[in-house]
DOVEX-753708 format. One record per atom (N, C-alpha, C, CB): residue in one letter; atom name; x, y, z; residue number from 1. Coordinates in nm, 2 decimals. Glycine has a CB too. Example, Ala and Ser with C-alpha at 12.3 -4.5 7.8 and 13.67 -1.06 7.14 Angstrom:
<sites>
resn, name, u, v, w, resi
A, N, 1.32, -0.57, 0.78, 1
A, CA, 1.23, -0.45, 0.78, 1
A, C, 1.32, -0.33, 0.78, 1
A, CB, 1.13, -0.45, 0.90, 1
S, N, 1.28, -0.22, 0.71, 2
S, CA, 1.37, -0.11, 0.71, 2
S, C, 1.29, 0.00, 0.79, 2
S, CB, 1.41, -0.06, 0.57, 2
</sites>
This chain:
<sites>
resn, name, u, v, w, resi
M, N, -1.62, -1.39, -2.78, 1
M, CA, -1.72, -1.47, -2.71, 1
M, C, -1.85, -1.44, -2.79, 1
M, CB, -1.74, -1.42, -2.56, 1
T, N, -1.92, -1.55, -2.82, 2
T, CA, -2.05, -1.54, -2.90, 2
T, C, -2.16, -1.53, -2.80, 2
T, CB, -2.07, -1.66, -2.99, 2
A, N, -2.28, -1.50, -2.85, 3
A, CA, -2.40, -1.49, -2.77, 3
A, C, -2.44, -1.62, -2.70, 3
A, CB, -2.52, -1.44, -2.85, 3
T, N, -2.39, -1.73, -2.75, 4
T, CA, -2.43, -1.86, -2.69, 4
T, C, -2.32, -1.91, -2.60, 4
T, CB, -2.46, -1.96, -2.80, 4
S, N, -2.20, -1.86, -2.61, 5
S, CA, -2.09, -1.91, -2.52, 5
S, C, -2.09, -1.83, -2.39, 5
S, CB, -1.96, -1.90, -2.59, 5
S, N, -2.03, -1.89, -2.29, 6
S, CA, -2.02, -1.82, -2.16, 6
S, C, -1.87, -1.81, -2.12, 6
S, CB, -2.11, -1.89, -2.05, 6
P, N, -1.84, -1.71, -2.06, 7
P, CA, -1.70, -1.70, -2.01, 7
P, C, -1.67, -1.81, -1.91, 7
P, CB, -1.66, -1.56, -1.96, 7
S, N, -1.55, -1.86, -1.92, 8
S, CA, -1.51, -1.96, -1.82, 8
S, C, -1.47, -1.89, -1.69, 8
S, CB, -1.40, -2.06, -1.87, 8
A, N, -1.51, -1.94, -1.58, 9
A, CA, -1.48, -1.89, -1.45, 9
A, C, -1.36, -1.96, -1.40, 9
A, CB, -1.59, -1.89, -1.35, 9
R, N, -1.27, -1.89, -1.33, 10
R, CA, -1.16, -1.95, -1.27, 10
R, C, -1.15, -1.90, -1.12, 10
R, CB, -1.02, -1.92, -1.35, 10
I, N, -1.14, -1.99, -1.03, 11
I, CA, -1.13, -1.96, -0.89, 11
I, C, -0.98, -1.94, -0.86, 11
I, CB, -1.19, -2.07, -0.80, 11
I, N, -0.95, -1.82, -0.80, 12
I, CA, -0.82, -1.79, -0.76, 12
I, C, -0.81, -1.79, -0.61, 12
I, CB, -0.77, -1.66, -0.83, 12
D, N, -0.69, -1.81, -0.56, 13
D, CA, -0.66, -1.81, -0.42, 13
D, C, -0.60, -1.67, -0.39, 13
D, CB, -0.57, -1.92, -0.37, 13
G, N, -0.68, -1.57, -0.35, 14
G, CA, -0.64, -1.44, -0.33, 14
G, C, -0.53, -1.42, -0.23, 14
G, CB, -0.76, -1.35, -0.30, 14
K, N, -0.54, -1.50, -0.12, 15
K, CA, -0.44, -1.49, -0.01, 15
K, C, -0.31, -1.54, -0.06, 15
K, CB, -0.49, -1.57, 0.11, 15
A, N, -0.31, -1.65, -0.14, 16
A, CA, -0.18, -1.70, -0.19, 16
A, C, -0.12, -1.60, -0.29, 16
A, CB, -0.20, -1.84, -0.25, 16
R, N, -0.21, -1.54, -0.37, 17
R, CA, -0.16, -1.45, -0.47, 17
R, C, -0.10, -1.32, -0.40, 17
R, CB, -0.27, -1.40, -0.57, 17
A, N, -0.17, -1.28, -0.30, 18
A, CA, -0.12, -1.16, -0.23, 18
A, C, 0.01, -1.19, -0.16, 18
A, CB, -0.22, -1.12, -0.12, 18
A, N, 0.03, -1.31, -0.10, 19
A, CA, 0.15, -1.35, -0.03, 19
A, C, 0.27, -1.35, -0.14, 19
A, CB, 0.14, -1.48, 0.04, 19
A, N, 0.24, -1.41, -0.25, 20
A, CA, 0.34, -1.42, -0.36, 20
A, C, 0.38, -1.28, -0.40, 20
A, CB, 0.29, -1.50, -0.48, 20
L, N, 0.29, -1.19, -0.41, 21
L, CA, 0.32, -1.05, -0.45, 21
L, C, 0.40, -0.98, -0.35, 21
L, CB, 0.19, -0.97, -0.48, 21
V, N, 0.37, -1.00, -0.22, 22
V, CA, 0.45, -0.94, -0.11, 22
V, C, 0.59, -1.00, -0.12, 22
V, CB, 0.39, -0.97, 0.03, 22
D, N, 0.61, -1.13, -0.14, 23
D, CA, 0.74, -1.19, -0.16, 23
D, C, 0.82, -1.13, -0.28, 23
D, CB, 0.73, -1.34, -0.18, 23
Q, N, 0.75, -1.10, -0.39, 24
Q, CA, 0.81, -1.04, -0.51, 24
Q, C, 0.86, -0.90, -0.48, 24
Q, CB, 0.71, -1.04, -0.62, 24
V, N, 0.77, -0.82, -0.41, 25
V, CA, 0.81, -0.69, -0.37, 25
V, C, 0.93, -0.69, -0.28, 25
V, CB, 0.69, -0.61, -0.31, 25
A, N, 0.93, -0.78, -0.18, 26
A, CA, 1.04, -0.79, -0.09, 26
A, C, 1.17, -0.82, -0.16, 26
A, CB, 1.01, -0.90, 0.02, 26
G, N, 1.16, -0.91, -0.26, 27
G, CA, 1.28, -0.94, -0.33, 27
G, C, 1.34, -0.82, -0.41, 27
G, CB, 1.26, -1.05, -0.43, 27
A, N, 1.24, -0.75, -0.47, 28
A, CA, 1.28, -0.63, -0.54, 28
A, C, 1.34, -0.52, -0.45, 28
A, CB, 1.16, -0.57, -0.62, 28
A, N, 1.28, -0.51, -0.33, 29
A, CA, 1.33, -0.41, -0.24, 29
A, C, 1.47, -0.44, -0.19, 29
A, CB, 1.23, -0.40, -0.11, 29
E, N, 1.49, -0.57, -0.16, 30
E, CA, 1.62, -0.62, -0.12, 30
E, C, 1.72, -0.60, -0.23, 30
E, CB, 1.61, -0.77, -0.08, 30
R, N, 1.69, -0.62, -0.35, 31
R, CA, 1.78, -0.60, -0.46, 31
R, C, 1.82, -0.45, -0.48, 31
R, CB, 1.73, -0.65, -0.59, 31
L, N, 1.72, -0.37, -0.46, 32
L, CA, 1.74, -0.22, -0.47, 32
L, C, 1.83, -0.18, -0.36, 32
L, CB, 1.60, -0.15, -0.46, 32
K, N, 1.81, -0.23, -0.24, 33
K, CA, 1.89, -0.19, -0.13, 33
K, C, 2.04, -0.24, -0.15, 33
K, CB, 1.84, -0.25, 0.00, 33
A, N, 2.05, -0.36, -0.19, 34
A, CA, 2.19, -0.42, -0.22, 34
A, C, 2.26, -0.34, -0.33, 34
A, CB, 2.18, -0.57, -0.25, 34
D, N, 2.19, -0.31, -0.43, 35
D, CA, 2.25, -0.24, -0.55, 35
D, C, 2.28, -0.10, -0.53, 35
D, CB, 2.16, -0.26, -0.67, 35
T, N, 2.19, -0.03, -0.45, 36
T, CA, 2.20, 0.12, -0.45, 36
T, C, 2.21, 0.17, -0.31, 36
T, CB, 2.09, 0.18, -0.52, 36
G, N, 2.17, 0.09, -0.21, 37
G, CA, 2.16, 0.14, -0.07, 37
G, C, 2.03, 0.21, -0.04, 37
G, CB, 2.27, 0.24, -0.04, 37
I, N, 1.94, 0.22, -0.14, 38
I, CA, 1.81, 0.28, -0.12, 38
I, C, 1.71, 0.18, -0.07, 38
I, CB, 1.76, 0.34, -0.26, 38
V, N, 1.64, 0.22, 0.04, 39
V, CA, 1.54, 0.13, 0.09, 39
V, C, 1.41, 0.20, 0.06, 39
V, CB, 1.55, 0.11, 0.25, 39
P, N, 1.32, 0.14, -0.02, 40
P, CA, 1.19, 0.20, -0.06, 40
P, C, 1.10, 0.20, 0.06, 40
P, CB, 1.13, 0.12, -0.17, 40
G, N, 1.00, 0.28, 0.06, 41
G, CA, 0.91, 0.30, 0.17, 41
G, C, 0.77, 0.33, 0.13, 41
G, CB, 0.96, 0.40, 0.27, 41
L, N, 0.69, 0.33, 0.23, 42
L, CA, 0.55, 0.36, 0.22, 42
L, C, 0.51, 0.48, 0.31, 42
L, CB, 0.45, 0.24, 0.24, 42
A, N, 0.44, 0.58, 0.25, 43
A, CA, 0.40, 0.69, 0.34, 43
A, C, 0.25, 0.71, 0.31, 43
A, CB, 0.48, 0.82, 0.31, 43
A, N, 0.17, 0.74, 0.41, 44
A, CA, 0.03, 0.77, 0.39, 44
A, C, -0.01, 0.89, 0.48, 44
A, CB, -0.05, 0.64, 0.42, 44
V, N, -0.11, 0.96, 0.44, 45
V, CA, -0.17, 1.06, 0.52, 45
V, C, -0.32, 1.04, 0.54, 45
V, CB, -0.14, 1.21, 0.46, 45
L, N, -0.36, 1.03, 0.66, 46
L, CA, -0.50, 1.02, 0.69, 46
L, C, -0.57, 1.15, 0.69, 46
L, CB, -0.53, 0.94, 0.82, 46
V, N, -0.68, 1.16, 0.62, 47
V, CA, -0.76, 1.28, 0.62, 47
V, C, -0.90, 1.25, 0.67, 47
V, CB, -0.77, 1.35, 0.48, 47
G, N, -0.94, 1.31, 0.78, 48
G, CA, -1.06, 1.28, 0.84, 48
G, C, -1.05, 1.17, 0.95, 48
G, CB, -1.16, 1.23, 0.74, 48
E, N, -1.16, 1.13, 1.01, 49
E, CA, -1.16, 1.04, 1.12, 49
E, C, -1.23, 0.91, 1.10, 49
E, CB, -1.23, 1.11, 1.24, 49
D, N, -1.24, 0.87, 0.97, 50
D, CA, -1.30, 0.74, 0.94, 50
D, C, -1.23, 0.62, 1.00, 50
D, CB, -1.32, 0.73, 0.79, 50
P, N, -1.29, 0.55, 1.09, 51
P, CA, -1.22, 0.43, 1.15, 51
P, C, -1.18, 0.33, 1.04, 51
P, CB, -1.31, 0.37, 1.25, 51
A, N, -1.26, 0.31, 0.94, 52
A, CA, -1.22, 0.22, 0.83, 52
A, C, -1.09, 0.26, 0.76, 52
A, CB, -1.34, 0.20, 0.73, 52
S, N, -1.08, 0.39, 0.74, 53
S, CA, -0.95, 0.44, 0.68, 53
S, C, -0.83, 0.41, 0.77, 53
S, CB, -0.96, 0.59, 0.65, 53
R, N, -0.85, 0.43, 0.90, 54
R, CA, -0.74, 0.39, 0.99, 54
R, C, -0.70, 0.25, 0.98, 54
R, CB, -0.77, 0.43, 1.13, 54
I, N, -0.80, 0.16, 0.98, 55
I, CA, -0.77, 0.02, 0.97, 55
I, C, -0.70, -0.01, 0.83, 55
I, CB, -0.90, -0.06, 0.98, 55
Y, N, -0.75, 0.05, 0.73, 56
Y, CA, -0.69, 0.02, 0.59, 56
Y, C, -0.55, 0.06, 0.59, 56
Y, CB, -0.77, 0.10, 0.49, 56
V, N, -0.52, 0.19, 0.64, 57
V, CA, -0.38, 0.24, 0.63, 57
V, C, -0.29, 0.15, 0.72, 57
V, CB, -0.38, 0.38, 0.68, 57
K, N, -0.34, 0.11, 0.84, 58
K, CA, -0.26, 0.02, 0.93, 58
K, C, -0.23, -0.11, 0.86, 58
K, CB, -0.34, 0.00, 1.06, 58
S, N, -0.33, -0.17, 0.79, 59
S, CA, -0.31, -0.29, 0.72, 59
S, C, -0.20, -0.28, 0.61, 59
S, CB, -0.44, -0.34, 0.66, 59
K, N, -0.21, -0.17, 0.53, 60
K, CA, -0.11, -0.15, 0.42, 60
K, C, 0.03, -0.13, 0.48, 60
K, CB, -0.15, -0.02, 0.34, 60
G, N, 0.04, -0.06, 0.60, 61
G, CA, 0.17, -0.04, 0.66, 61
G, C, 0.23, -0.17, 0.71, 61
G, CB, 0.15, 0.05, 0.78, 61
E, N, 0.14, -0.26, 0.76, 62
E, CA, 0.19, -0.39, 0.81, 62
E, C, 0.24, -0.47, 0.69, 62
E, CB, 0.08, -0.47, 0.88, 62
T, N, 0.16, -0.47, 0.58, 63
T, CA, 0.20, -0.54, 0.46, 63
T, C, 0.33, -0.48, 0.40, 63
T, CB, 0.09, -0.53, 0.35, 63
A, N, 0.35, -0.35, 0.40, 64
A, CA, 0.47, -0.29, 0.36, 64
A, C, 0.59, -0.34, 0.44, 64
A, CB, 0.46, -0.14, 0.36, 64
T, N, 0.57, -0.35, 0.57, 65
T, CA, 0.68, -0.39, 0.66, 65
T, C, 0.72, -0.54, 0.62, 65
T, CB, 0.64, -0.38, 0.81, 65
R, N, 0.62, -0.62, 0.60, 66
R, CA, 0.65, -0.76, 0.56, 66
R, C, 0.72, -0.77, 0.43, 66
R, CB, 0.52, -0.84, 0.55, 66
A, N, 0.70, -0.67, 0.34, 67
A, CA, 0.77, -0.66, 0.21, 67
A, C, 0.90, -0.60, 0.22, 67
A, CB, 0.68, -0.59, 0.11, 67
G, N, 0.95, -0.56, 0.34, 68
G, CA, 1.08, -0.50, 0.36, 68
G, C, 1.09, -0.36, 0.33, 68
G, CB, 1.17, -0.57, 0.27, 68
L, N, 0.97, -0.29, 0.33, 69
L, CA, 0.97, -0.14, 0.30, 69
L, C, 0.98, -0.07, 0.43, 69
L, CB, 0.85, -0.10, 0.22, 69
N, N, 1.04, 0.05, 0.43, 70
N, CA, 1.03, 0.14, 0.54, 70
N, C, 0.89, 0.19, 0.55, 70
N, CB, 1.14, 0.26, 0.53, 70
R, N, 0.85, 0.22, 0.67, 71
R, CA, 0.72, 0.28, 0.70, 71
R, C, 0.73, 0.41, 0.77, 71
R, CB, 0.63, 0.17, 0.78, 71
S, N, 0.68, 0.51, 0.71, 72
S, CA, 0.68, 0.64, 0.78, 72
S, C, 0.57, 0.66, 0.87, 72
S, CB, 0.67, 0.75, 0.67, 72
P, N, 0.58, 0.74, 0.97, 73
P, CA, 0.47, 0.77, 1.06, 73
P, C, 0.35, 0.82, 0.98, 73
P, CB, 0.50, 0.87, 1.17, 73
T, N, 0.23, 0.80, 1.02, 74
T, CA, 0.11, 0.84, 0.94, 74
T, C, 0.05, 0.96, 1.01, 74
T, CB, 0.01, 0.72, 0.94, 74
P, N, 0.08, 1.08, 0.95, 75
P, CA, 0.01, 1.20, 1.00, 75
P, C, -0.13, 1.20, 0.97, 75
P, CB, 0.08, 1.33, 0.94, 75
S, N, -0.21, 1.27, 1.04, 76
S, CA, -0.35, 1.28, 1.01, 76
S, C, -0.40, 1.43, 1.02, 76
S, CB, -0.44, 1.20, 1.11, 76
A, N, -0.50, 1.45, 0.95, 77
A, CA, -0.56, 1.59, 0.94, 77
A, C, -0.71, 1.58, 0.94, 77
A, CB, -0.51, 1.66, 0.82, 77
P, N, -0.77, 1.68, 0.99, 78
P, CA, -0.92, 1.68, 0.99, 78
P, C, -0.97, 1.68, 0.84, 78
P, CB, -0.98, 1.80, 1.06, 78
G, N, -1.08, 1.63, 0.82, 79
G, CA, -1.14, 1.62, 0.69, 79
G, C, -1.15, 1.75, 0.62, 79
G, CB, -1.27, 1.55, 0.69, 79
R, N, -1.16, 1.86, 0.69, 80
R, CA, -1.17, 1.99, 0.63, 80
R, C, -1.03, 2.06, 0.61, 80
R, CB, -1.26, 2.08, 0.72, 80
A, N, -0.92, 1.98, 0.62, 81
A, CA, -0.79, 2.04, 0.60, 81
A, C, -0.78, 2.12, 0.47, 81
A, CB, -0.68, 1.93, 0.61, 81
S, N, -0.72, 2.23, 0.48, 82
S, CA, -0.71, 2.32, 0.36, 82
S, C, -0.59, 2.28, 0.27, 82
S, CB, -0.70, 2.47, 0.40, 82
K, N, -0.58, 2.34, 0.16, 83
K, CA, -0.47, 2.32, 0.07, 83
K, C, -0.34, 2.37, 0.14, 83
K, CB, -0.49, 2.39, -0.07, 83
N, N, -0.35, 2.48, 0.20, 84
N, CA, -0.24, 2.54, 0.27, 84
N, C, -0.18, 2.45, 0.38, 84
N, CB, -0.27, 2.67, 0.34, 84
C, N, -0.27, 2.37, 0.44, 85
C, CA, -0.23, 2.28, 0.55, 85
C, C, -0.14, 2.17, 0.48, 85
C, CB, -0.36, 2.21, 0.61, 85
W, N, -0.18, 2.12, 0.36, 86
W, CA, -0.11, 2.02, 0.30, 86
W, C, 0.03, 2.07, 0.25, 86
W, CB, -0.19, 1.96, 0.18, 86
I, N, 0.03, 2.19, 0.20, 87
I, CA, 0.15, 2.25, 0.15, 87
I, C, 0.25, 2.27, 0.27, 87
I, CB, 0.13, 2.39, 0.09, 87
W, N, 0.20, 2.30, 0.39, 88
W, CA, 0.28, 2.32, 0.51, 88
W, C, 0.34, 2.18, 0.54, 88
W, CB, 0.20, 2.37, 0.62, 88
W, N, 0.26, 2.07, 0.54, 89
W, CA, 0.31, 1.94, 0.57, 89
W, C, 0.42, 1.90, 0.47, 89
W, CB, 0.20, 1.84, 0.57, 89
H, N, 0.40, 1.93, 0.35, 90
H, CA, 0.49, 1.89, 0.24, 90
H, C, 0.63, 1.96, 0.26, 90
H, CB, 0.43, 1.92, 0.10, 90
V, N, 0.63, 2.07, 0.31, 91
V, CA, 0.76, 2.15, 0.32, 91
V, C, 0.84, 2.10, 0.43, 91
V, CB, 0.73, 2.29, 0.34, 91
</sites>
């Protein structure tokens, strides 16, 4: 790009792109399950009490379900959770 040229803008349909991506992931998940018996999944841990984080994680979980992924329960911990707390959860 030169100093006198400008980049061309392209409007994209984000919702349509997201839906297509969910469909693509669903197809890949179904193939994995058919080929190996493995069902991929999504797991998340909430740290702290931020309502926006809860909404975000809930939304990601709903999208994962639409994509054919297993969804694990979402444990939560206080924002001050220690490293030992996370190690305990991992075990």
